[in-house]
C-alpha positions as CSV (number, residue, x, y, z in Angstrom):
1,T,-0.5,-67.4,-13.9
2,S,0.6,-66.6,-17.4
3,E,3.5,-69.0,-17.2
4,D,1.1,-71.9,-16.7
5,H,-0.4,-71.2,-20.1
6,R,2.8,-71.0,-22.1
7,L,5.4,-73.9,-22.1
8,L,9.0,-73.1,-22.9
9,S,11.5,-75.8,-23.9
10,Q,15.1,-74.6,-23.6
11,L,18.6,-75.8,-24.4
12,F,21.2,-73.4,-23.0
13,A,24.8,-73.0,-21.8
14,V,26.2,-70.3,-19.6
15,R,29.7,-69.3,-18.7
16,Q,30.4,-66.6,-16.1
17,D,33.3,-65.2,-14.1
18,R,34.1,-62.0,-12.3
19,Q,34.7,-60.0,-15.5
20,S,32.6,-61.6,-18.1
21,Y,29.3,-63.4,-18.9
22,F,28.4,-65.5,-22.0
23,S,25.2,-67.5,-22.7
24,V,23.8,-69.3,-25.8
25,S,20.4,-70.8,-25.9
26,A,17.6,-72.2,-28.1
27,I,14.0,-71.8,-27.1
28,S,10.6,-73.1,-28.5
29,V,7.2,-72.1,-27.2
30,Q,4.0,-74.1,-26.9
31,G,0.7,-72.3,-26.1
32,L,-2.0,-73.7,-23.9
33,R,-4.4,-70.7,-24.0
34,P,-7.6,-70.8,-26.0
35,G,-6.9,-69.5,-29.5
36,D,-3.1,-70.2,-29.3
37,N,-1.5,-71.2,-32.6
38,D,2.0,-72.6,-32.2
39,R,2.8,-71.9,-35.8
40,T,2.7,-68.1,-35.0
41,F,5.2,-68.4,-32.1
42,P,8.8,-67.8,-33.0
43,T,11.5,-70.5,-32.6
44,I,14.4,-68.7,-31.0
45,A,17.6,-70.3,-32.1
46,P,20.1,-69.2,-31.3
47,L,20.0,-66.4,-28.7
48,I,23.5,-65.3,-27.7
49,E,24.4,-62.7,-25.1
50,G,27.8,-61.6,-23.8
51,R,29.2,-59.0,-21.5
52,Y,32.8,-58.0,-20.6
53,E,33.9,-55.5,-17.9
54,P,37.7,-54.8,-17.5
55,D,39.0,-54.8,-14.0
56,E,40.9,-51.5,-14.3
57,P,39.2,-48.1,-14.5
58,I,39.1,-46.6,-18.0
59,M,39.4,-42.8,-18.0
60,G,38.4,-42.8,-14.3
61,G,35.3,-44.8,-14.8
62,R,33.8,-48.2,-15.4
63,L,33.6,-49.6,-19.0
64,R,31.3,-52.4,-20.0
65,L,31.1,-54.0,-23.4
66,R,28.0,-56.0,-24.5
67,G,27.1,-58.2,-27.4
68,S,23.8,-59.8,-28.4
69,A,22.5,-61.8,-31.4
70,V,19.2,-63.6,-32.0
71,M,17.4,-65.5,-34.8
72,L,13.6,-65.8,-34.8
73,T,11.7,-68.1,-37.2
74,R,7.9,-68.3,-37.6
75,D,5.8,-70.6,-39.7
76,Q,2.7,-68.4,-39.9
77,S,1.8,-64.7,-39.5
78,P,-0.1,-64.0,-36.3
79,T,-2.4,-61.6,-38.1
80,D,-2.8,-63.2,-41.6
81,P,-3.1,-67.1,-41.8
82,T,-2.4,-67.0,-45.5
83,Q,1.0,-65.4,-45.0
84,P,4.2,-66.9,-43.6
85,G,5.5,-65.6,-40.3
86,A,8.2,-62.9,-40.2
87,D,11.7,-64.2,-39.8
88,S,14.5,-62.0,-38.4
89,R,18.1,-62.0,-37.5
90,R,19.7,-59.3,-35.3
91,A,23.3,-58.7,-34.1
92,S,24.2,-55.9,-31.7
93,L,27.4,-54.7,-30.3
94,G,27.7,-51.8,-27.8
95,G,29.3,-50.4,-24.7
96,D,28.7,-48.0,-21.9
97,W,31.0,-46.0,-19.7
98,R,30.2,-44.3,-16.4
99,S,32.1,-42.4,-13.7
100,T,31.0,-40.8,-10.4
101,V,32.3,-37.6,-8.8
102,T,31.2,-36.3,-5.4
103,F,32.0,-32.6,-4.8
104,A,32.8,-31.0,-1.5
105,S,29.3,-29.4,-1.5
106,G,27.7,-32.8,-1.5
107,L,26.6,-32.7,-5.1
108,R,27.0,-36.1,-6.8
109,A,27.5,-36.2,-10.5
110,S,27.7,-39.4,-12.6
111,P,28.5,-38.7,-16.3
112,F,28.0,-41.6,-18.7
113,L,28.3,-42.5,-22.4
114,Q,26.4,-45.3,-24.2
115,G,26.7,-46.5,-27.8
116,R,25.4,-49.4,-29.8
117,T,25.3,-50.7,-33.4
118,D,22.5,-53.0,-34.6
119,A,22.3,-55.0,-37.8
120,Y,19.0,-56.5,-39.0
121,A,18.0,-59.0,-41.7
122,I,14.2,-59.4,-41.9
123,S,12.2,-61.5,-44.3
124,D,8.6,-62.7,-44.9
125,L,7.0,-59.5,-43.8
126,G,3.9,-60.1,-45.8
127,T,2.3,-58.0,-48.5
128,T,-0.7,-56.3,-46.9
129,T,0.9,-53.5,-44.9
130,A,4.7,-54.1,-45.4
131,I,6.8,-51.6,-47.4
132,R,8.6,-54.6,-48.9
133,N,8.8,-58.3,-48.2
134,K,12.4,-58.3,-46.8
135,M,15.0,-55.8,-45.8
136,S,18.4,-55.4,-44.3
137,V,19.1,-52.5,-41.9
138,V,22.2,-51.3,-40.1
139,R,21.8,-48.5,-37.5
140,G,23.8,-46.8,-34.8
141,Q,22.8,-45.0,-31.6
142,G,24.5,-43.1,-28.9
143,V,23.7,-41.1,-25.8
144,A,25.6,-38.8,-23.5
145,G,24.3,-37.9,-20.1
146,V,24.8,-37.1,-16.5
147,D,23.0,-38.1,-13.3
148,L,22.9,-35.4,-10.6
149,S,21.8,-35.9,-7.1
150,Y,22.1,-33.7,-4.0
151,P,21.2,-35.7,-0.9
152,L,20.1,-33.7,2.2
153,I,20.5,-35.7,5.4
154,R,19.0,-35.0,8.8
155,T,20.1,-37.3,11.6
156,M,17.9,-37.8,14.6
157,D,18.3,-39.8,17.9
158,R,17.0,-43.1,16.4
159,G,17.4,-42.7,12.7
160,Q,17.8,-40.4,9.8
161,V,15.8,-38.8,7.0
162,I,17.2,-38.2,3.5
163,L,15.7,-35.8,0.9
164,E,17.3,-36.3,-2.5
165,P,16.5,-34.2,-5.6
166,L,17.4,-36.3,-8.7
167,V,18.0,-35.0,-12.3
168,Q,19.2,-36.9,-15.3
169,V,20.1,-34.9,-18.5
170,L,20.5,-36.8,-21.8
171,V,21.5,-35.8,-25.3
172,S,21.2,-38.2,-28.2
173,P,19.9,-38.3,-31.8
174,R,16.3,-38.9,-32.5
175,S,15.3,-42.6,-32.2
176,D,15.6,-44.6,-35.4
177,P,13.2,-47.5,-35.4
178,V,13.1,-50.0,-38.2
179,L,10.1,-49.1,-40.4
180,V,8.6,-52.2,-41.9
181,G,5.2,-51.0,-43.0
182,K,2.2,-48.7,-42.7
183,N,-1.3,-49.2,-41.4
184,P,-4.2,-48.4,-43.7
185,D,-4.5,-45.0,-42.0
186,G,-0.9,-44.2,-42.8
187,T,0.5,-44.6,-39.3
188,P,3.9,-46.4,-39.2
189,I,4.6,-50.0,-38.2
190,Y,7.9,-50.5,-36.5
191,F,9.7,-53.8,-36.2
192,N,9.3,-54.7,-32.5
193,E,9.8,-58.2,-31.1
194,D,11.3,-57.6,-27.7
195,S,9.9,-54.3,-26.4
196,V,6.1,-54.9,-26.7
197,A,5.3,-55.1,-23.0
198,F,6.6,-52.5,-20.5
199,E,5.3,-50.1,-18.0
200,F,6.6,-46.6,-17.2
201,D,7.2,-46.6,-13.4
202,E,9.9,-45.9,-10.9
203,T,12.1,-48.8,-12.0
204,N,12.9,-47.2,-15.4
205,L,12.3,-43.5,-14.7
206,F,16.1,-42.9,-14.7
207,R,17.0,-45.4,-17.4
208,A,18.6,-43.8,-20.5
209,N,16.6,-46.2,-22.6
210,K,13.2,-47.1,-21.1
211,F,12.5,-49.8,-23.6
212,P,13.5,-53.2,-22.2
213,G,14.8,-54.7,-25.5
214,F,16.8,-53.8,-28.5
215,D,14.3,-53.2,-31.3
216,L,13.1,-49.9,-30.0
217,Y,15.1,-47.3,-28.1
218,E,14.6,-43.8,-26.7
219,G,16.2,-40.8,-28.4
220,G,16.2,-37.0,-28.5
221,Q,17.1,-34.4,-25.9
222,R,15.3,-35.1,-22.6
223,I,15.4,-34.7,-18.8
224,N,14.3,-37.2,-16.2
225,A,13.6,-35.6,-12.8
226,G,12.4,-36.6,-9.5
227,L,12.5,-36.2,-5.7
228,R,13.1,-39.1,-3.4
229,A,12.5,-39.0,0.4
230,S,13.9,-41.9,2.6
231,A,13.7,-42.6,6.3
232,R,15.6,-45.2,8.3
233,Y,15.2,-46.0,12.0
234,D,17.0,-48.2,14.4
235,N,13.9,-50.2,15.2
236,G,14.0,-51.8,11.7
237,F,11.6,-49.5,9.9
238,N,12.5,-47.9,6.6
239,G,10.5,-46.2,3.9
240,T,10.9,-44.5,0.6
241,L,8.8,-42.1,-1.5
242,L,9.7,-41.2,-5.1
243,V,7.9,-38.7,-7.4
244,G,9.1,-38.0,-10.9
245,R,8.5,-37.6,-14.6
246,S,10.3,-37.2,-17.9
247,L,10.5,-34.1,-20.0
248,R,11.6,-34.1,-23.7
249,R,12.2,-31.5,-26.3
250,Q,9.9,-33.2,-28.8
251,A,7.0,-35.6,-28.6
252,D,8.0,-39.1,-29.6
253,D,5.3,-41.4,-31.2
254,I,7.6,-44.4,-30.9
255,F,6.1,-44.9,-27.4
256,P,2.7,-46.5,-27.1
257,L,0.1,-43.9,-26.1
258,R,-0.9,-46.0,-23.1
259,T,2.6,-45.6,-21.5
260,G,2.2,-41.9,-20.9
261,L,5.7,-41.3,-22.4
262,R,4.7,-40.0,-25.8
263,P,4.1,-36.3,-25.2
264,K,6.8,-33.7,-24.3
265,A,5.8,-33.9,-20.6
266,S,5.2,-37.5,-19.5
267,D,2.8,-38.8,-16.9
268,W,3.9,-38.5,-13.2
269,V,5.1,-41.7,-11.5
270,V,4.7,-42.0,-7.7
271,A,6.1,-44.9,-5.8
272,A,6.3,-45.7,-2.1
273,Q,7.4,-48.6,0.0
274,A,7.8,-49.3,3.7
275,N,9.4,-52.2,5.6
276,M,9.3,-53.2,9.2
277,P,10.1,-56.6,10.8
278,G,7.8,-59.2,9.2
279,I,5.9,-56.7,7.0
280,A,6.6,-55.1,3.6
281,L,4.2,-52.6,2.0
282,Y,4.4,-51.0,-1.5
283,A,2.3,-48.9,-3.8
284,R,3.0,-47.3,-7.2
285,S,0.9,-45.3,-9.5
286,R,1.0,-43.3,-12.8
287,L,-0.9,-40.0,-13.0
288,D,-2.1,-38.2,-16.1
289,N,0.3,-35.3,-16.9
290,D,-2.6,-32.9,-17.5
291,T,-5.5,-33.9,-15.2
292,G,-3.7,-35.8,-12.5
293,A,-6.1,-38.7,-12.9
294,V,-4.8,-42.1,-11.9
295,R,-4.1,-44.1,-15.0
296,R,-2.5,-47.1,-13.3
297,F,-2.3,-48.1,-9.6
298,E,-0.8,-51.1,-7.9
299,A,-0.5,-51.8,-4.2
300,G,0.4,-54.8,-2.1
301,A,1.7,-56.2,1.2
302,D,3.9,-59.1,2.2
303,V,3.8,-60.7,5.6
304,S,6.1,-63.3,7.1
305,N,6.5,-64.9,10.5
306,R,7.0,-68.3,12.2
307,F,3.4,-69.3,11.5
308,G,3.7,-68.8,7.8
309,N,3.7,-66.1,5.1
310,G,1.4,-64.4,2.8
311,S,0.9,-61.6,0.3
312,V,-1.9,-59.6,-1.3
313,R,-1.8,-57.4,-4.5
314,Y,-4.3,-55.1,-6.1
315,L,-3.8,-53.7,-9.7
316,R,-5.9,-51.3,-11.7
317,D,-4.8,-50.4,-15.2
318,N,-7.0,-48.2,-17.4
319,L,-5.4,-49.5,-20.5
320,D,-3.1,-52.6,-20.5
321,I,-1.0,-53.9,-23.3
322,S,-4.0,-55.7,-24.8
323,G,-5.9,-52.3,-25.0
324,V,-8.5,-53.2,-22.3
325,K,-9.1,-52.0,-18.7
326,Q,-7.7,-54.4,-16.1
327,E,-8.6,-54.6,-12.4
328,N,-7.7,-57.6,-10.3
329,L,-6.8,-58.8,-6.8
330,D,-4.7,-61.8,-6.0
331,A,-3.6,-63.2,-2.6
332,R,-1.5,-66.1,-1.6
333,G,-0.5,-67.6,1.8
334,Q,1.2,-70.5,3.5
335,I,0.3,-71.8,6.9
336,N,3.0,-73.8,8.6
337,L,1.7,-76.9,10.4
338,T,5.1,-78.2,11.5
339,S,8.7,-77.3,10.7
340,R,8.4,-79.2,7.4
341,W,4.7,-79.5,6.5
342,A,2.4,-76.6,5.4
343,V,-0.8,-75.7,3.6
344,S,-0.7,-73.2,0.7
345,L,-3.6,-71.1,-0.7
346,Y,-3.9,-68.8,-3.7
347,G,-6.7,-66.9,-5.3
348,A,-6.8,-64.5,-8.3
349,R,-10.0,-62.4,-8.7
350,D,-10.8,-60.5,-11.9
351,L,-12.7,-57.5,-10.5
352,Q,-13.3,-56.0,-14.0
353,N,-15.3,-59.1,-15.2
354,D,-16.3,-60.3,-11.7
355,V,-14.9,-63.8,-12.0
356,W,-12.3,-65.9,-10.2
357,R,-9.4,-66.5,-12.6
358,R,-7.8,-69.1,-10.3
359,R,-8.1,-70.8,-6.9
360,D,-5.4,-73.1,-5.5
361,I,-5.1,-75.2,-2.3
362,G,-2.0,-77.3,-1.7
363,V,0.1,-79.4,0.6
364,V,3.8,-78.4,0.9
365,Y,6.8,-80.4,2.2
366,T,10.1,-78.5,2.7
367,D,13.5,-79.5,4.0
368,D,17.0,-78.2,3.5
369,C,17.3,-79.7,0.0
370,V,13.9,-79.9,-1.6
371,R,10.4,-78.4,-1.7
372,V,7.5,-80.5,-2.9
373,E,4.1,-79.2,-3.5
374,V,0.9,-81.0,-4.5
375,I,-1.7,-78.5,-5.6
376,Y,-5.4,-78.7,-6.5
377,Q,-6.0,-75.9,-9.0
378,R,-9.3,-74.5,-10.4
379,E,-9.3,-72.0,-13.2
380,D,-12.4,-70.3,-14.5
381,Q,-12.1,-69.4,-18.2
382,F,-14.8,-67.3,-19.7
383,T,-15.7,-65.7,-23.1
384,N,-18.2,-63.0,-23.9
385,T,-20.8,-64.1,-26.5
386,P,-23.9,-62.4,-27.9
387,L,-26.0,-64.5,-25.6
388,G,-24.0,-63.5,-22.5
389,R,-20.9,-64.8,-20.7
390,S,-19.9,-68.4,-21.1
391,L,-18.0,-69.8,-18.1
392,R,-16.0,-73.1,-18.0
393,A,-14.1,-74.5,-15.1
394,N,-10.7,-76.2,-15.6
395,D,-9.6,-78.5,-12.8
396,S,-6.1,-79.9,-12.4
397,V,-3.6,-81.3,-10.0
398,V,-0.1,-79.9,-10.1
399,L,3.1,-81.5,-8.7
400,R,5.8,-78.9,-8.3
401,L,9.4,-79.9,-7.3
402,T,11.9,-77.3,-6.3
403,L,15.6,-78.2,-5.6
404,A,17.3,-75.8,-3.3
405,T,20.4,-75.4,-5.4
406,L,18.8,-75.6,-8.9
407,G,15.4,-74.0,-8.7
408,G,12.0,-75.2,-9.8
């Protein structure tokens, strides 16, 4: 849904082979949401990314070299219309090495090393909270660690069950964010363009750096630990349950409080999934490290057969990236009328505000080369005013073309 409210124009080129990857792109953003101001959106030009991985092992392990550079330009500050927007340039160069050893006892150890250097040039920071209007910063970071696992396998007549303790030990200097200013209460403001939105869950529990971008990174001495149970059966059923958390020597206020990663002992993450022919189920949650209360919960199901396919998803987040509680339910489905023609349905319900965010109904044509959809779409936009809630319906007809080899 969010992609329908932000338009991206891109010019890009990509080169890729078995050992390397290189891309360069230029991107501009146009906003369609109420209150959007295009002057506050950055123009991203250029964005350069590269990766090289030698074929031969290096010291018995895999070596990967990475490079990245980006330039962001804004016309206007998102928070102060009287100020120009912050402009920034970043160049990064790093590498990581990893090896894996399995001992006769069954213990599996994967030692790794990661290092990176970042160079920043930032200007037009404004005068209200900034330390200074522009700055140049060069910083380095590194981490040494090891992943340990000890899978315990029990084989039965029609399948097997695996119980696998997981531990990741990491040692690195404290994180070194780029300090650009301070709030009126004295709390620091860190430069952060690419790591604003992320959730702590099973997908990044065992990542050495849980931030998705470059501007912020995780540091200090820490341990990520978990227990994973898996089952696989000959009838096509398989399932996985993972429970884990992060423990660090010192609390780190670089993490937003809502993520549950700031204190020495993080929140618990619990994730489960089950698959059987035609059906996939999943659930994930984050539990408060002290009380065990559910801070975030998500669950869903996907169904597919010859008559069509569908999915349903429920999400409750006590504090999302906007600082508000979120609870919603969305469902989509496709009913096959013939081998090529189908009807599609979609609905998104905001349970917190008791409104429909979006409702779609469409006609779909599909063959081996192309997918064409004509969709009638109704979106209910609302705002809270002193006199109550103001609702406005937005109706549109969407034509979506997807080429089998090129995408939508």
